C-alpha positions as CSV (number, residue, x, y, z in Angstrom):
1,X,11.5,-5.1,11.0
2,X,14.1,-7.8,10.6
3,X,17.7,-6.9,11.2
4,X,20.5,-7.4,8.6
5,X,21.7,-10.3,10.5
6,X,18.3,-11.9,10.4
7,X,17.8,-11.2,6.8
8,X,21.4,-12.7,5.8
9,X,20.5,-15.9,7.8
10,X,17.1,-16.2,6.1
11,X,18.5,-15.8,2.7
12,X,21.3,-18.3,3.5
13,X,18.8,-20.9,4.6
14,X,16.7,-20.3,1.6
15,X,19.6,-20.7,-0.7
16,X,20.7,-24.0,1.1
17,X,17.1,-25.2,0.9
18,X,16.9,-24.3,-2.8
19,X,20.0,-26.3,-3.6
20,X,18.7,-29.3,-1.6
21,X,21.5,-28.9,1.1
22,X,20.8,-29.5,4.8
23,X,20.5,-26.2,6.6
24,X,23.4,-26.3,9.3
25,X,25.1,-23.6,11.3
26,X,28.4,-24.2,9.5
27,X,26.8,-23.9,6.1
28,X,25.0,-20.8,7.0
29,X,28.2,-19.3,8.4
30,X,30.1,-20.3,5.1
31,X,27.4,-18.5,3.1
32,X,27.6,-15.5,5.2
33,X,31.3,-15.4,5.0
34,X,31.3,-15.7,1.1
35,X,28.8,-12.8,1.0
36,X,31.2,-10.7,3.1
37,X,28.5,-9.7,5.5
38,X,29.2,-9.4,9.3
39,X,26.3,-10.9,11.6
40,X,26.1,-11.3,15.2
41,X,27.6,-14.8,15.8
42,X,24.5,-16.3,17.5
43,X,22.1,-15.8,14.5
44,X,23.3,-18.7,12.4
45,X,23.1,-21.1,15.2
46,X,19.5,-20.0,16.1
47,X,18.3,-20.5,12.6
48,X,20.0,-23.8,12.0
49,X,18.4,-25.1,15.3
50,X,15.0,-23.6,14.4
51,X,15.1,-25.3,11.0
52,X,16.6,-28.6,12.1
53,X,13.2,-30.3,12.7
54,X,11.1,-28.2,10.3
55,X,10.8,-28.5,6.5
56,X,11.7,-25.1,5.2
57,X,9.3,-25.7,2.1
58,X,6.3,-26.1,4.5
59,X,7.2,-22.7,6.1
60,X,7.5,-21.0,2.7
61,X,4.1,-22.5,1.5
62,X,2.4,-21.5,4.6
63,X,3.7,-17.9,5.0
64,X,1.1,-15.5,5.6
65,X,-1.6,-18.2,6.2
66,X,-2.7,-16.6,9.4
67,X,0.2,-17.0,11.8
68,X,0.6,-19.6,14.4
69,X,-2.1,-21.7,15.9
70,X,-3.6,-20.6,19.2
71,X,-2.1,-21.9,22.3
72,X,-5.3,-23.5,23.3
73,X,-5.2,-26.3,20.8
74,X,-4.9,-27.1,17.2
75,X,-5.8,-24.8,14.4
76,X,-8.9,-25.0,12.1
77,X,-9.1,-28.1,10.0
78,X,-7.8,-27.5,6.5
79,X,-10.7,-29.9,5.2
80,X,-13.3,-27.3,6.3
81,X,-11.9,-24.5,4.3
82,X,-12.8,-25.9,0.9
83,X,-16.4,-26.4,2.0
84,X,-16.6,-22.9,3.2
85,X,-15.2,-21.7,-0.1
86,X,-17.9,-23.8,-2.0
87,X,-20.6,-22.2,0.2
88,X,-19.3,-18.7,-0.6
89,X,-19.1,-19.5,-4.3
90,X,-22.7,-20.9,-4.2
91,X,-24.1,-17.8,-2.5
92,X,-22.3,-15.6,-5.1
93,X,-23.8,-17.4,-8.0
94,X,-27.3,-17.2,-6.4
95,X,-26.9,-13.5,-6.0
96,X,-25.7,-13.1,-9.6
97,X,-28.7,-15.1,-10.7
98,X,-31.0,-12.9,-8.6
99,X,-29.7,-9.8,-10.4
100,X,-30.5,-11.4,-13.8
101,X,-34.0,-12.3,-12.6
102,X,-34.8,-8.7,-11.8
103,X,-33.7,-7.5,-15.4
104,X,-31.0,-5.5,-13.9
105,X,-27.7,-5.3,-15.6
106,X,-24.9,-3.2,-15.9
107,X,-25.4,-2.2,-19.4
108,X,-29.2,-1.9,-19.5
């Protein structure tokens, strides 16, 4: 579970990003001070450094997408995912057709 200090820094970074303001340690500290919350002093700097070279929007869009890539190399290609979905859809359609061929239905 995230601590209050971490959550305050996360929310501050999200507020800054949403207002199209560059996320810096000073700006995170200003928001924290305005909120009247006490955090350990190293958290704003850690978040600012972590977000300095990363687009926060990409982190938000990829949240819950399976976590980090394995250390051995790059993750799976995103181009392969739609192809796999198409295969799964085709199999699903085939199974639905085969149910119809057997005259088996939910309301029969």
